[in-house]
C-alpha positions as CSV (number, residue, x, y, z in Angstrom):
1,M,0.0,0.0,0.0
2,P,1.5,3.4,-1.0
3,R,2.2,6.0,1.6
4,R,0.2,9.2,1.8
5,P,2.0,12.3,0.6
6,I,3.1,14.6,3.4
7,R,1.1,17.8,3.3
8,K,1.8,21.1,4.9
9,P,-0.3,21.7,7.9
10,N,-1.4,25.2,6.8
11,I,-2.9,24.0,3.5
12,C,-6.7,23.6,3.7
13,P,-7.8,20.0,3.2
14,Y,-11.1,21.1,1.7
15,C,-10.3,23.8,-0.8
16,G,-6.5,23.9,-1.0
17,A,-6.2,27.5,0.2
18,E,-3.2,28.4,2.4
19,A,-3.7,29.8,5.9
20,E,-1.0,32.0,7.3
21,K,-0.7,30.7,10.8
22,P,-2.8,28.9,13.4
23,Y,-5.2,31.0,15.4
24,K,-5.0,28.6,18.4
25,T,-2.2,26.3,19.6
26,W,-1.9,23.8,22.4
27,Q,0.6,21.1,23.5
28,L,0.1,17.3,24.0
29,V,2.7,15.5,26.0
30,A,3.2,11.8,25.3
31,P,2.8,9.7,28.5
32,I,5.5,7.1,27.6
33,P,9.0,8.0,26.4
34,D,10.5,6.5,23.2
35,S,13.2,3.8,23.1
36,R,16.0,6.5,23.7
37,G,14.2,7.9,26.7
38,R,13.0,11.1,25.1
39,I,9.6,12.6,25.8
40,T,7.6,13.8,22.7
41,I,5.7,17.1,22.9
42,T,3.3,17.6,20.0
43,V,2.2,21.2,19.2
44,M,-1.3,21.1,17.7
45,G,-3.0,24.1,16.0
46,M,-6.4,25.2,14.7
47,Y,-6.3,26.8,11.3
48,E,-9.0,28.8,9.3
49,C,-8.7,29.4,5.6
50,P,-9.9,32.5,3.8
51,N,-13.0,30.5,2.6
52,G,-14.2,29.8,6.1
53,H,-13.1,26.2,6.6
54,K,-11.5,25.2,9.9
55,W,-9.2,22.2,10.6
56,R,-6.7,20.9,13.2
57,A,-3.2,19.8,12.3
58,V,0.2,19.1,13.9
59,V,2.3,22.2,13.9
60,S,5.5,20.6,15.2
61,K,6.9,17.8,17.3
62,I,9.7,18.3,19.9
63,K,11.6,15.4,21.4
64,V,13.3,16.3,24.7
65,G,15.5,14.3,27.2
66,G,17.6,11.2,27.0
67,S,21.0,12.1,25.6
68,G,20.7,15.9,26.1
69,E,19.8,16.6,22.5
70,V,16.5,18.3,21.5
71,E,15.0,17.2,18.2
72,V,12.5,19.6,16.6
73,E,10.3,18.4,13.7
74,G,8.3,21.1,12.0
75,A,7.1,22.1,8.5
76,K,10.6,23.0,7.4
77,G,12.0,19.5,8.4
78,K,13.9,18.0,11.3
79,S,16.7,19.8,13.2
80,V,18.7,18.6,16.2
81,L,19.8,21.1,18.9
82,K,22.8,19.9,20.9
83,S,23.0,21.2,24.5
84,Q,26.3,22.4,25.9
85,E,27.7,19.6,28.1
86,K,28.8,20.9,31.4
87,A,32.0,19.6,32.8
88,K,31.3,16.8,35.1
89,T,33.0,17.3,38.4
90,E,32.8,14.5,41.0
91,V,32.9,15.6,44.5
92,E,34.6,13.1,46.8
93,G,34.0,13.1,50.5
94,E,36.5,12.3,53.2
95,V,38.0,8.8,53.0
96,F,38.1,6.8,56.2
97,E,40.5,3.9,56.3
98,I,39.8,1.1,58.8
99,D,42.4,-1.5,59.6
100,I,40.6,-4.7,60.4
101,E,43.8,-6.3,61.8
102,E,44.1,-3.6,64.5
103,E,43.0,-4.8,68.0
104,L,41.1,-2.6,70.4
């Protein structure tokens, strides 16, 4: 079975007119992370074309967490934002040495 062609979210599915931007947006957070441990945040939007038709569509998807990278998938394609890794400094506490052979 062939795949559906990917359509832009701002193109009206009824008449094919182009809407400029969504007039309402909201976020949906996936309850379960993916295999890499990232949480998916889907940004949905309500559009209205000049002819009066209204529809809902996915504006973008953001994958956050896991390896410290943020993946953004929108109408212009996918992009990966890498976070600046902070230098890991391990703080060691005092070391106590106990000699088991020592008698009290």
